[in-house]
C-alpha positions as CSV (number, residue, x, y, z in Angstrom):
1,M,30.7,-57.7,-44.9
2,L,26.5,-57.3,-44.3
3,I,24.7,-57.6,-47.7
4,V,21.4,-56.0,-47.3
5,M,18.7,-57.5,-50.2
6,Q,16.6,-54.5,-51.1
7,D,13.5,-54.8,-52.7
8,P,13.9,-53.3,-56.4
9,R,10.3,-51.7,-56.3
10,F,11.9,-50.0,-53.4
11,L,14.1,-48.1,-56.4
12,D,11.3,-47.7,-58.7
13,L,9.1,-45.7,-55.9
14,T,12.0,-43.5,-54.5
15,K,11.9,-42.1,-58.5
16,Q,8.2,-41.8,-58.4
17,L,8.6,-39.7,-55.5
18,V,11.5,-37.6,-55.7
19,D,11.6,-37.2,-59.6
20,Y,8.0,-36.9,-60.3
21,S,6.2,-36.0,-57.5
22,I,8.2,-33.2,-56.1
23,D,10.4,-32.8,-58.7
24,L,13.6,-32.3,-56.7
25,K,15.3,-30.1,-58.0
26,R,19.7,-29.6,-57.8
27,G,20.4,-27.5,-54.4
28,E,17.0,-28.4,-53.0
29,K,16.4,-29.8,-49.3
30,V,13.7,-32.0,-48.8
31,L,13.0,-33.6,-45.5
32,L,12.2,-37.2,-45.1
33,H,9.6,-37.8,-42.4
34,L,9.3,-41.5,-41.9
35,V,7.2,-43.7,-39.3
36,D,7.8,-46.8,-38.7
37,V,9.8,-47.2,-42.3
38,P,12.4,-50.0,-42.9
39,D,15.9,-48.4,-43.4
40,E,16.4,-49.7,-46.5
41,M,13.7,-47.6,-48.1
42,A,15.3,-44.7,-46.0
43,I,18.4,-45.2,-47.7
44,A,17.2,-46.0,-51.1
45,L,15.1,-42.6,-50.7
46,I,18.5,-40.4,-49.2
47,R,20.2,-42.2,-52.5
48,Q,17.4,-41.0,-55.0
49,V,17.5,-37.7,-53.4
50,R,21.5,-37.3,-53.5
51,A,21.2,-38.6,-57.3
52,K,19.0,-35.7,-58.3
53,K,22.0,-33.3,-56.4
54,G,19.1,-32.7,-53.6
55,I,20.0,-32.4,-49.6
56,P,18.2,-34.8,-47.7
57,F,17.1,-34.5,-44.0
58,V,15.9,-37.3,-42.0
59,K,13.5,-37.3,-39.0
60,T,12.2,-40.9,-38.0
61,E,9.4,-41.6,-35.8
62,S,7.4,-44.7,-34.1
63,G,3.9,-44.8,-33.9
64,R,3.8,-46.2,-30.2
65,V,6.1,-43.5,-29.5
66,N,4.1,-40.7,-31.1
67,R,1.0,-42.4,-29.1
68,E,2.6,-42.1,-25.8
69,M,3.4,-38.6,-26.2
70,L,-0.1,-37.7,-27.1
71,A,-1.3,-39.3,-24.3
72,G,0.3,-37.2,-22.1
73,A,-0.1,-33.9,-24.2
74,S,0.1,-30.7,-22.4
75,D,-0.1,-27.0,-24.2
76,D,3.3,-25.6,-23.6
77,Q,5.1,-28.8,-24.9
78,Y,3.0,-28.8,-28.1
79,K,3.4,-25.5,-28.3
80,L,7.4,-25.9,-28.3
81,I,7.4,-28.7,-30.3
82,A,5.6,-27.1,-33.1
83,K,7.9,-24.1,-32.6
84,H,10.6,-25.8,-33.3
85,Q,9.0,-28.1,-36.0
86,L,7.7,-24.9,-38.2
87,Y,11.5,-23.7,-37.6
88,E,12.9,-26.8,-39.5
89,M,9.8,-26.9,-42.1
90,K,10.5,-23.1,-43.3
91,D,14.1,-24.2,-44.2
92,M,13.0,-26.7,-46.6
93,D,12.2,-27.1,-49.8
94,A,10.5,-30.4,-50.1
95,Y,8.9,-33.0,-48.0
96,I,8.0,-36.1,-48.2
97,A,6.0,-38.3,-45.5
98,I,5.9,-42.1,-45.5
99,R,4.1,-43.2,-42.4
100,G,3.7,-47.0,-41.9
101,S,1.2,-48.3,-39.0
102,H,1.8,-51.6,-37.0
103,N,-2.0,-50.6,-35.7
104,I,-4.2,-48.1,-37.2
105,C,-6.1,-47.9,-33.8
106,E,-2.8,-46.9,-31.8
107,T,-4.3,-43.8,-31.1
108,S,-7.5,-44.8,-30.5
109,D,-7.6,-44.3,-26.6
110,V,-5.9,-41.0,-26.5
111,S,-8.3,-38.5,-25.0
112,A,-10.0,-36.0,-27.2
113,A,-8.6,-33.2,-25.2
114,M,-5.1,-34.4,-25.5
115,M,-5.6,-35.2,-29.4
116,K,-7.1,-31.4,-29.9
117,T,-4.1,-29.8,-27.9
118,A,-1.7,-31.3,-29.8
119,M,-3.3,-31.0,-33.6
120,S,-4.0,-27.2,-32.5
121,H,-0.1,-26.6,-32.5
122,V,1.1,-29.1,-35.1
123,G,-1.6,-27.8,-37.4
124,K,0.5,-24.8,-37.7
125,V,3.6,-26.9,-39.3
126,V,1.4,-28.8,-41.9
127,N,-0.3,-25.1,-42.8
128,H,3.4,-24.0,-43.8
129,R,4.3,-27.3,-46.0
130,V,0.9,-27.4,-47.6
131,K,1.1,-23.9,-48.8
132,K,4.9,-23.2,-48.9
133,T,6.8,-26.6,-49.7
134,K,7.1,-29.1,-52.7
135,W,5.4,-32.0,-51.0
136,C,4.1,-35.7,-51.4
137,V,2.1,-37.7,-48.4
138,L,1.9,-42.0,-48.8
139,R,1.9,-44.9,-46.5
140,W,4.1,-47.9,-45.8
141,P,2.5,-51.3,-46.7
142,H,3.0,-53.1,-42.8
143,P,1.0,-56.7,-42.1
144,S,-1.9,-54.6,-40.3
145,M,-2.7,-52.4,-43.6
146,A,-2.8,-56.1,-45.4
147,Q,-5.3,-56.9,-42.4
148,Q,-7.2,-54.0,-43.1
149,A,-7.4,-55.0,-46.8
150,G,-8.2,-58.2,-46.2
151,M,-5.2,-59.9,-47.9
152,S,-2.2,-61.9,-47.2
153,T,1.1,-60.0,-46.8
154,E,2.7,-60.4,-49.9
155,A,-0.4,-60.1,-51.8
156,F,-0.9,-56.6,-50.4
157,E,2.5,-55.6,-51.3
158,D,1.7,-56.5,-54.7
159,F,-1.0,-54.5,-55.0
160,Y,0.3,-51.7,-53.2
161,F,3.4,-51.3,-55.3
162,D,1.5,-51.6,-58.4
163,V,-0.9,-48.4,-57.0
164,C,1.3,-46.3,-55.8
165,L,3.5,-46.8,-59.3
166,A,0.8,-46.2,-61.7
167,D,1.1,-44.3,-64.8
168,Y,-0.5,-40.8,-63.4
169,K,0.9,-38.7,-66.3
170,S,-1.0,-40.7,-68.8
171,M,-4.5,-40.0,-67.1
172,L,-3.8,-36.0,-66.6
173,P,-5.8,-35.0,-70.3
174,A,-8.9,-36.7,-68.6
175,M,-8.2,-35.1,-65.3
176,N,-8.0,-31.6,-66.9
177,H,-11.2,-32.2,-68.7
178,L,-12.9,-33.2,-65.5
179,K,-11.6,-30.2,-64.0
180,K,-12.7,-28.0,-66.5
181,L,-16.1,-29.7,-66.3
182,M,-16.3,-28.9,-62.5
183,E,-15.4,-25.5,-62.8
184,K,-18.2,-24.8,-65.4
185,T,-21.2,-26.4,-63.1
186,D,-23.3,-24.6,-60.7
187,E,-25.7,-27.6,-59.6
188,V,-24.2,-31.1,-58.4
189,H,-26.8,-33.9,-57.6
190,I,-26.2,-36.7,-55.8
191,K,-28.0,-40.0,-56.0
192,N,-27.5,-44.0,-54.4
193,E,-29.1,-46.0,-52.0
194,G,-29.5,-43.9,-48.6
195,T,-28.2,-40.9,-50.5
196,D,-30.0,-37.4,-52.4
197,L,-27.8,-34.6,-51.9
198,K,-27.6,-31.7,-53.8
199,F,-25.7,-28.6,-53.6
200,S,-23.4,-26.0,-56.0
201,I,-19.6,-25.9,-56.7
202,K,-20.2,-22.6,-58.2
203,G,-16.9,-20.3,-58.7
204,I,-14.9,-22.7,-56.6
205,P,-11.6,-23.9,-58.4
206,A,-11.4,-27.7,-59.4
207,V,-7.8,-29.3,-58.5
208,V,-6.0,-32.4,-60.3
209,C,-4.5,-34.8,-58.1
210,G,-2.1,-36.5,-60.5
211,G,0.5,-38.1,-58.1
212,N,2.2,-35.1,-57.1
213,Y,0.9,-34.5,-53.2
214,N,-0.7,-38.2,-52.4
215,I,0.6,-41.5,-53.4
216,P,-1.7,-43.4,-54.5
217,D,-3.4,-40.4,-56.3
218,G,-6.0,-40.5,-58.6
219,E,-9.5,-37.3,-57.7
220,V,-10.3,-34.3,-59.1
221,F,-11.4,-32.0,-55.7
222,T,-13.5,-28.8,-55.0
223,A,-15.9,-27.5,-52.5
224,P,-19.6,-26.9,-52.1
225,V,-20.5,-23.6,-51.7
226,K,-20.6,-23.2,-47.7
227,N,-24.2,-23.3,-47.2
228,S,-25.8,-24.8,-50.6
229,V,-25.6,-28.5,-49.1
230,E,-29.2,-30.1,-48.7
231,G,-30.4,-33.6,-48.6
232,Y,-29.0,-36.2,-46.7
233,I,-25.9,-39.3,-47.5
234,T,-25.3,-42.4,-46.5
235,H,-21.4,-43.2,-47.1
236,N,-21.2,-47.1,-47.6
237,A,-17.4,-47.2,-47.3
238,P,-16.1,-47.8,-43.6
239,T,-13.6,-44.9,-42.2
240,V,-11.2,-44.8,-39.2
241,Y,-10.8,-41.0,-37.9
242,Q,-8.5,-40.6,-34.7
243,G,-7.7,-44.0,-34.3
244,V,-11.9,-45.0,-34.3
245,P,-13.7,-47.1,-36.9
246,F,-16.9,-46.2,-38.2
247,D,-19.2,-47.7,-40.3
248,K,-22.2,-46.7,-42.5
249,V,-22.1,-43.0,-41.3
250,Y,-25.1,-41.1,-42.3
251,L,-25.7,-37.4,-42.3
252,E,-28.6,-34.7,-43.1
253,F,-27.9,-31.4,-44.0
254,K,-29.7,-28.4,-44.1
255,K,-28.5,-25.1,-45.2
256,G,-25.0,-26.4,-45.4
257,K,-24.9,-27.6,-42.0
258,I,-25.0,-31.3,-40.9
259,V,-28.1,-31.4,-38.5
260,K,-28.2,-35.0,-38.1
261,A,-25.6,-37.8,-38.0
262,E,-25.7,-41.1,-37.4
263,A,-23.3,-44.5,-37.2
264,G,-24.6,-47.6,-35.3
265,S,-22.9,-47.7,-32.0
266,Q,-20.5,-45.0,-32.7
267,T,-23.1,-42.2,-33.4
268,K,-22.2,-40.4,-30.0
269,E,-18.2,-40.5,-30.9
270,L,-19.5,-39.1,-34.5
271,N,-20.9,-36.1,-32.9
272,R,-18.3,-35.5,-30.7
273,I,-15.7,-35.2,-33.6
274,L,-18.6,-32.9,-35.4
275,D,-19.0,-30.6,-32.3
276,A,-14.9,-30.0,-32.1
277,D,-16.1,-26.5,-33.4
278,A,-18.2,-24.4,-35.4
279,G,-16.9,-25.7,-39.3
280,A,-16.9,-29.3,-38.3
281,R,-20.5,-29.5,-39.3
282,F,-20.0,-27.7,-42.7
283,I,-18.2,-29.5,-45.8
284,G,-14.9,-28.6,-46.7
285,E,-14.3,-30.7,-50.0
286,F,-15.9,-32.3,-52.3
287,A,-14.2,-34.9,-55.0
288,L,-14.5,-37.2,-57.4
289,G,-12.2,-40.6,-57.1
290,F,-11.3,-42.8,-60.0
291,H,-7.7,-45.1,-59.4
292,P,-8.4,-48.1,-61.7
293,G,-6.4,-50.1,-59.5
294,I,-8.0,-49.8,-55.9
295,M,-11.3,-51.4,-55.8
296,Q,-12.4,-52.1,-52.5
297,P,-12.4,-49.9,-49.0
298,M,-9.6,-50.6,-46.5
299,R,-9.9,-48.0,-43.5
300,D,-6.7,-46.1,-45.5
301,I,-8.1,-42.9,-46.5
302,L,-5.1,-42.1,-48.5
303,F,-6.2,-45.3,-50.2
304,D,-9.9,-45.1,-50.2
305,E,-10.8,-41.8,-51.4
306,K,-9.0,-42.7,-54.7
307,I,-11.7,-45.8,-55.3
308,A,-12.8,-46.2,-58.8
309,G,-16.0,-45.3,-59.0
310,S,-16.4,-43.4,-55.9
311,F,-16.6,-39.7,-54.3
312,H,-15.9,-38.4,-51.0
313,F,-17.4,-35.8,-49.1
314,T,-15.4,-33.8,-46.3
315,P,-16.9,-32.5,-42.9
316,G,-14.2,-29.9,-42.3
317,Q,-11.7,-27.7,-43.3
318,A,-11.2,-26.6,-47.0
319,Y,-8.1,-26.5,-48.8
320,E,-7.5,-22.8,-49.6
321,E,-6.7,-24.1,-53.5
322,A,-10.7,-24.6,-53.3
323,D,-11.8,-22.6,-50.7
324,N,-15.2,-22.5,-50.0
325,G,-14.7,-20.4,-46.5
326,N,-14.9,-23.3,-44.2
327,R,-12.4,-23.4,-41.3
328,S,-12.4,-26.1,-38.9
329,Q,-9.8,-28.5,-37.1
330,V,-11.7,-31.7,-38.5
331,H,-10.9,-32.6,-41.8
332,W,-12.6,-35.9,-42.4
333,D,-13.2,-37.2,-46.0
334,M,-16.0,-40.1,-46.0
335,V,-16.4,-42.3,-49.1
336,T,-19.4,-43.5,-50.9
337,I,-18.8,-46.1,-53.7
338,Q,-21.6,-45.9,-56.4
339,R,-20.4,-48.9,-58.7
340,K,-22.8,-51.5,-59.6
341,D,-21.4,-53.8,-56.8
342,Y,-21.6,-51.3,-54.0
343,G,-25.7,-50.6,-54.9
344,G,-25.0,-47.7,-58.1
345,G,-25.4,-44.4,-58.2
346,E,-25.9,-41.2,-60.3
347,I,-24.1,-38.1,-60.3
348,Y,-25.6,-35.2,-62.2
349,F,-24.1,-31.7,-63.3
350,D,-26.7,-29.0,-63.6
351,G,-29.2,-31.7,-64.6
352,K,-27.1,-33.7,-66.7
353,L,-25.7,-37.1,-65.8
354,I,-22.1,-37.4,-66.3
355,R,-21.5,-40.2,-64.0
356,E,-23.3,-43.8,-63.9
357,N,-22.6,-46.7,-61.8
358,G,-19.2,-45.3,-61.4
359,F,-18.5,-44.9,-65.3
360,F,-18.4,-41.1,-66.8
361,L,-20.3,-41.1,-69.9
362,A,-18.3,-38.6,-71.6
363,K,-15.9,-39.2,-74.4
364,N,-12.9,-37.1,-73.0
365,L,-13.5,-38.3,-69.6
366,A,-13.3,-42.1,-70.3
367,G,-10.0,-42.1,-69.6
368,L,-10.9,-42.4,-65.8
369,N,-12.9,-45.5,-66.4
370,F,-11.9,-48.7,-64.6
């Protein structure tokens, strides 16, 4: 008889995902979409879904195989793939995706044309999943992620489970206060080294992210009024988009549009992405991040956008829950950290300082401080 030793934290994570994040109910169908995830985690998820009297469906993939498919993508091929994926998704009540990556740059040599072909069709599946199902997306801690974070594999695994299993529910009262404050605000003014940015968020809803859609979580997001962004910004957190790494992205805005974009040796590639369509040079999201356990960037946006004392500003597609009307195939969260160890910074709402050097100043927001 083969005995498989399972990390007990797997069970804790499955309960977080199934019981809390998607709040699975009896008889609901859930698609478990797993990319380079160990069998033991897949089995733990299936068992937890069944324990909640749900019906599990499993789709497993490999990052290397996905790259090979993308490298030869054709319009007819991905149109048919998306048709079948959409048919499957329409039959689901919930969706959990755990995405591992042995190499974060696996798709870096896939041509822009091939990537655009695939995304133009698969995006329809994503839109249905986001709008019509209960969903949650997270990463899996491969050694490549530990390397990104500059940590040993064991230390990174401990970090991963600690931040994924955070008590999000206890943060909700302060998050709801921040939501109300943002929804009362007209002008936002952000200042830090290399950044002096003004824009309006008047009339656009703010959305609380407390462990329901992403794990790890910890942000409240909205969007700027599309044509209101003025000034310039320098993002001090590194980023990866479509498998390509970028550092110190600098953007200038006039009437909401990015009119200048630089990223050192990757400036040409940056502008290629921002020229993907008319909406890619406008901003679709503004969010404040505050997960107390995530302090350093690691080129993984599901972690980096939640960094304590950070905000992110997103060229491209707006979310319908906080819609400013911008439409694009691009949605690229770019992060700036304003803690003292990253040079500090200030955020003003209608002229009032609400966060300084990464710390919220109001008592009812103190629960979001690291």
